[in-house]
Structures are given as structure tokens and as C-alpha cells.
C-alpha positions as CSV (number, residue, x, y, z in Angstrom):
1,X,110.6,117.6,126.0
2,X,107.8,116.3,123.9
3,X,105.7,117.7,121.3
4,X,102.6,117.2,119.7
5,X,100.6,115.1,117.1
6,X,96.8,116.3,117.2
7,X,96.0,116.0,120.8
8,X,98.4,113.3,121.9
9,X,101.9,114.2,123.7
10,X,105.0,112.4,121.9
11,X,108.1,112.2,124.0
12,X,111.2,113.6,122.0
13,X,113.4,110.4,122.0
14,X,114.1,107.6,119.4
15,X,114.0,104.1,118.7
16,X,116.8,102.2,118.3
17,X,116.9,99.1,115.9
18,X,119.9,96.7,114.9
19,X,120.8,94.9,111.7
20,X,119.2,91.7,110.6
21,X,119.2,89.4,108.0
22,X,115.9,88.2,106.5
23,X,114.0,86.0,103.9
24,X,110.3,85.9,102.1
25,X,108.5,83.1,101.2
26,X,105.5,83.1,99.0
27,X,102.9,80.2,100.3
28,X,100.1,79.2,98.1
29,X,97.4,76.8,98.7
30,X,94.0,75.4,96.6
31,X,91.9,78.1,98.8
32,X,92.8,81.2,101.2
33,X,92.2,79.4,104.4
34,X,94.9,76.8,103.9
35,X,97.5,79.3,102.7
36,X,96.6,81.3,105.8
37,X,96.9,78.1,107.9
38,X,100.2,77.2,106.8
39,X,101.3,80.7,107.4
40,X,100.1,81.3,110.9
41,X,101.9,77.9,111.7
42,X,105.1,78.9,110.1
43,X,104.9,82.3,111.9
44,X,104.2,80.8,115.6
45,X,106.5,81.2,118.5
46,X,108.7,83.4,116.3
47,X,108.3,87.0,118.2
48,X,111.9,87.7,119.2
49,X,115.4,86.3,118.6
50,X,116.0,86.5,122.3
51,X,113.8,83.1,122.8
52,X,112.4,81.8,119.6
53,X,115.7,82.1,117.2
54,X,114.0,84.1,114.4
55,X,111.2,86.6,114.3
56,X,108.5,85.9,111.7
57,X,105.1,87.3,110.5
58,X,102.7,87.7,107.7
59,X,103.6,90.3,105.5
60,X,100.3,90.4,103.5
61,X,97.8,88.2,101.7
62,X,98.3,88.0,97.8
63,X,95.7,87.4,95.3
64,X,96.1,84.6,92.8
65,X,97.2,87.0,90.1
66,X,100.3,87.8,92.4
67,X,101.3,84.4,92.8
68,X,103.6,81.8,90.9
69,X,101.3,79.2,90.6
70,X,97.9,81.7,90.1
71,X,96.5,80.4,93.6
72,X,95.6,82.2,96.7
73,X,98.8,82.8,98.8
74,X,100.2,84.5,101.6
75,X,103.8,86.5,101.7
76,X,105.8,85.9,105.0
77,X,108.9,87.5,106.3
78,X,111.4,85.6,108.4
79,X,114.3,87.5,110.1
80,X,117.0,86.2,112.0
81,X,120.7,87.5,113.1
82,X,122.7,86.2,110.2
83,X,122.4,84.3,107.0
84,X,123.2,80.9,108.7
85,X,120.1,81.6,111.2
86,X,117.9,82.4,108.2
87,X,118.6,79.5,106.6
88,X,118.4,76.8,109.7
89,X,114.8,78.4,110.5
90,X,113.4,78.6,107.3
91,X,113.9,75.0,106.7
92,X,112.6,74.1,110.0
93,X,109.3,76.2,109.7
94,X,108.5,75.4,106.2
95,X,109.4,71.9,107.0
96,X,107.1,71.5,109.8
97,X,104.4,73.9,109.0
98,X,104.1,74.2,105.1
99,X,104.9,70.7,103.9
100,X,102.7,69.6,106.3
101,X,99.6,71.8,105.5
102,X,97.0,70.5,102.9
103,X,97.5,71.6,99.4
104,X,100.6,74.1,99.7
105,X,103.5,75.0,97.9
106,X,106.1,77.2,98.9
107,X,108.1,79.7,96.4
108,X,111.3,81.9,96.8
109,X,110.1,85.7,97.4
110,X,113.4,87.0,96.9
111,X,114.5,85.8,93.6
112,X,117.7,87.3,92.1
113,X,118.9,87.9,95.8
114,X,122.7,87.9,95.8
115,X,122.8,85.8,98.7
116,X,120.5,82.5,99.5
117,X,119.7,79.6,102.0
118,X,118.8,76.1,100.9
119,X,115.2,75.1,101.3
120,X,114.0,72.5,99.2
121,X,117.6,71.2,98.4
122,X,117.5,70.3,102.4
123,X,113.8,69.2,102.4
124,X,114.0,67.2,99.3
125,X,115.7,64.4,101.8
126,X,112.0,63.7,103.5
127,X,111.1,62.2,100.0
128,X,113.7,59.2,100.9
129,X,115.0,59.0,97.3
130,X,111.6,59.3,95.6
131,X,111.7,63.3,95.1
132,X,112.5,64.8,91.5
133,X,113.4,68.3,90.6
134,X,112.2,70.7,87.7
135,X,113.7,73.9,86.5
136,X,110.9,76.4,85.8
137,X,111.4,79.7,84.5
138,X,115.3,79.5,85.5
139,X,114.3,78.4,89.0
140,X,114.8,74.6,90.4
141,X,112.1,73.4,92.4
142,X,111.8,69.9,94.3
143,X,108.7,67.9,93.8
144,X,108.1,65.7,97.3
145,X,105.8,63.0,97.1
146,X,103.5,63.2,100.3
147,X,100.4,61.4,101.1
148,X,97.6,63.9,99.6
149,X,99.8,64.0,96.2
150,X,103.1,66.3,95.9
151,X,104.6,69.3,97.6
152,X,106.4,71.9,95.6
153,X,109.3,73.8,97.2
154,X,111.7,76.4,95.8
155,X,115.3,74.7,95.9
156,X,116.6,78.0,97.5
157,X,115.5,81.5,98.9
158,X,117.0,84.9,99.2
159,X,118.3,86.5,102.0
160,X,118.6,90.2,102.1
161,X,119.6,92.7,104.8
162,X,117.1,94.2,107.1
163,X,116.5,96.0,110.1
164,X,114.8,94.5,113.5
165,X,113.7,96.5,116.4
166,X,111.9,99.2,115.2
167,X,109.3,100.4,118.0
168,X,106.3,102.6,118.9
169,X,105.2,102.6,122.6
170,X,101.6,103.4,123.0
171,X,100.4,104.9,126.6
172,X,96.9,105.1,128.0
173,X,95.2,105.7,131.0
174,X,93.8,102.1,131.1
175,X,93.9,99.2,129.3
176,X,91.0,99.8,127.0
177,X,92.0,103.1,125.6
178,X,95.6,101.9,125.5
179,X,95.0,98.6,123.6
180,X,92.6,100.5,121.3
181,X,95.2,102.7,120.2
182,X,97.6,100.1,119.6
183,X,95.4,98.4,117.7
184,X,94.8,101.2,115.4
185,X,98.5,101.5,115.1
186,X,99.0,97.9,114.1
187,X,96.3,98.1,111.4
188,X,98.2,101.1,110.0
189,X,101.5,99.6,110.2
190,X,101.1,96.4,108.4
191,X,101.9,96.0,104.6
192,X,104.7,95.4,102.4
193,X,108.2,95.0,103.7
194,X,107.0,95.2,107.4
195,X,106.9,92.3,109.8
196,X,105.2,92.6,113.3
197,X,106.0,89.5,115.0
198,X,104.3,89.3,118.4
199,X,100.8,88.5,119.1
200,X,98.5,90.7,117.2
201,X,101.4,93.0,116.5
202,X,101.6,94.1,120.0
203,X,103.6,93.1,123.2
204,X,102.6,94.0,126.8
205,X,106.0,92.7,128.2
206,X,108.4,95.0,126.6
207,X,111.8,94.3,127.7
208,X,115.4,95.7,128.5
209,X,118.9,94.1,127.9
210,X,120.2,92.1,130.7
211,X,118.7,91.5,134.0
212,X,119.8,92.2,137.7
213,X,118.7,88.9,139.0
214,X,120.2,86.2,136.8
215,X,123.0,86.4,134.3
216,X,121.1,83.8,132.7
217,X,118.4,86.2,131.4
218,X,119.5,88.1,128.1
219,X,116.4,90.3,128.8
220,X,114.0,91.4,131.7
221,X,110.8,93.6,132.3
222,X,111.3,97.1,131.0
223,X,110.5,98.5,134.4
224,X,110.7,102.0,133.5
225,X,107.3,101.7,131.5
226,X,105.9,99.3,133.8
227,X,102.9,101.1,135.8
228,X,102.6,99.0,138.9
229,X,106.4,99.9,139.6
230,X,106.0,103.2,139.1
231,X,106.2,104.2,143.0
232,X,109.1,101.3,143.2
233,X,111.8,102.8,141.0
234,X,113.4,105.9,140.4
235,X,113.9,105.8,136.9
236,X,110.4,105.4,136.0
237,X,109.4,107.2,132.4
238,X,105.7,107.2,133.3
239,X,103.7,110.1,133.9
240,X,101.0,110.3,136.5
241,X,97.4,109.0,135.1
242,X,99.0,106.3,132.9
243,X,97.6,102.9,133.6
244,X,98.7,100.7,130.6
245,X,101.4,100.7,128.2
246,X,102.1,98.6,125.1
247,X,105.0,98.1,122.5
248,X,104.8,97.4,118.8
249,X,108.1,96.0,117.6
250,X,108.8,96.3,113.8
251,X,111.1,94.5,111.8
252,X,111.8,95.9,108.1
253,X,113.4,95.2,104.7
254,X,115.1,98.6,105.1
255,X,115.5,101.4,107.3
256,X,112.9,103.6,105.1
257,X,110.5,100.5,105.6
258,X,110.6,100.6,109.3
259,X,110.7,104.7,109.5
260,X,107.6,104.9,107.5
261,X,105.9,101.9,109.5
262,X,106.6,103.8,112.7
263,X,105.1,106.9,111.2
264,X,102.1,105.4,110.1
265,X,101.7,104.0,113.6
266,X,102.5,107.0,115.5
267,X,99.7,109.0,113.8
268,X,97.1,106.0,114.1
269,X,97.9,105.7,117.7
270,X,97.2,109.6,118.1
271,X,94.3,109.8,116.0
272,X,93.0,106.8,118.3
273,X,93.0,108.6,121.6
274,X,96.5,107.4,123.0
275,X,97.6,109.5,126.0
276,X,101.4,109.6,125.0
277,X,103.7,108.1,122.6
278,X,107.2,107.1,123.2
279,X,109.9,104.6,121.8
280,X,112.4,102.0,123.4
281,X,116.0,103.0,123.1
282,X,119.2,101.7,125.0
283,X,121.4,104.9,124.7
284,X,122.5,103.9,121.4
285,X,124.6,101.2,122.1
286,X,122.3,98.4,120.8
287,X,122.2,99.0,117.4
288,X,123.3,101.4,114.6
289,X,119.6,102.4,113.3
290,X,118.1,105.4,115.1
291,X,114.8,106.7,114.1
292,X,113.9,110.0,116.0
293,X,110.2,110.7,116.8
294,X,110.6,114.2,116.1
295,X,111.2,113.4,112.4
296,X,108.0,111.6,112.1
297,X,105.4,114.3,112.8
298,X,104.5,115.0,109.3
299,X,101.6,112.6,108.8
300,X,102.2,109.5,106.6
């Protein structure tokens, strides 16, 4: 079964997602370049909890008027399976990629959250006893002396419930057309409350749960969407004429954020000439959040 969006066929299926926990940090710097450098480094190798222990991405660029210290900034979202995981990963990544980056400061992007995880409260020990604290507008910050001057970092960050694993699968006749449609979808999806953790927001190696050849592999290639395996498997989901497939994985701060991101992506990919659109699910057993594509037919 399928339905059209414009000239593109959309498979009548659903994307399956699962609960995660997330935090948001605001990274500022003297110039946009260094805020971006810190954010890019911090979100590196954070594509999937399967192998990276967290999923992280730049949420959006912030103008100086939107940041706590009036400097250029970047908002970053980081997702993990539980609050402890968020806490471990945020300390590691801010410590290694933000504190080390010239001119940066790091702020809590979820002030007022009921649940928190320590950040500066842990990183302060890098100062070897020379750290100092300061309370600004009711929030405690730590000033960590570094060779450049000082690194200002929030004592803790808020942790909230989020949704991971929303997705859109973009199918095309060849690499060029499939990638162009996927790129258009990514451009439409990016925005507040959404993280696209894979490189450029796109993953070519979509996976299924488990593996037939190794019990040590928690996931393996999604053979149903692999064009070169169409003739070798009896459960391929690819129609004739499809030569390339890309998946866009979406983490969000809420069900609604993921749902509307998927809606934007579907319509943008269709407008860009995708041959077919679909989504990945695992029979409903992986996660409680289900996003039927048929409910996303109306344009954003």
C-alpha cells in the first residue's frame, strides 16, 4: 500500500522511535568560527548510541542577542539512553572539545529543568585547586584558569526526556538523485528541538536490530533496503529501478518535534524528486513512539 506526495510514492508504513534523555548546551566564543569549531568537535563521533554511547548534533546557530554572554553561539543537543549516560558524555565532550577550544564558554541550555547532570562541578577539578565559582542570575558557574585566560562553564546542565530514532528513508534511481532528495530533506528538517546525528544528517548504512553472523554485533546492515542485495534476499523492500537509498535519523526533544521534522523531510524530499519514500521500523517492538507516514501527508 502507498499514497502520493506530489509525484513521489510514499510507502504506507511507520517510523519507530524510542525514549531517550537529552541535554542542550550553548557554546559561545569570540567569533562564530570558534563557536562552530567547538560544536563540531563536540558532536564528532556521536552518530549512534550503538557504537558511540551518545547521539549529538548542532541544533542551530545563535545570534549574539540570543546567548547568555552576548557573543556568537551554537546550540548543541546531546542524547543518551539515560540521565547517567547524558552526564558522562557531556563532561567528556565539553572537557575535551569545548574547554580546549579558543575563547569558548559553555552554558546550560535547559535552565529550570527538574533533572540535572553535573558539568562544571566535575570539570573544575582540571583547575587543580585554582578554580573559582560565581553565581550569576541564580546559576552557579565555574571559572577554570587555562593558558589563554579562563574557561567559564555552567556547574550543571538540565536533562529532559526526548525521543530518538525517528526516520525517513529516501529512495532514488541512482546515487545522485537519491542524495539530492536526501539533502533537501535535511535542509528542511534542521531546526529547533531536532538533532540529526549522522554525517551531514544522512546515513547510507541503515541498520536492523541484531546480526545473523555475530552475536557481538548489536546491529547489522538493513538488507531489505540494500540495492545490491535485491536478488539475493527474499524480503527486499526495494522496487525495480531503485539504485540508491539513504536514511535520515531524527532525534527530538518531543514526539511533536520528531513528527513535524519528519513531515518537513518527507515533503522536501518529494519536491526534490525522490522516487519513493519510506521509513524503518521493527514491527513495533523496539520503541513505543510510532509515526505513520500516512499522518504526514499534509504539507508543513
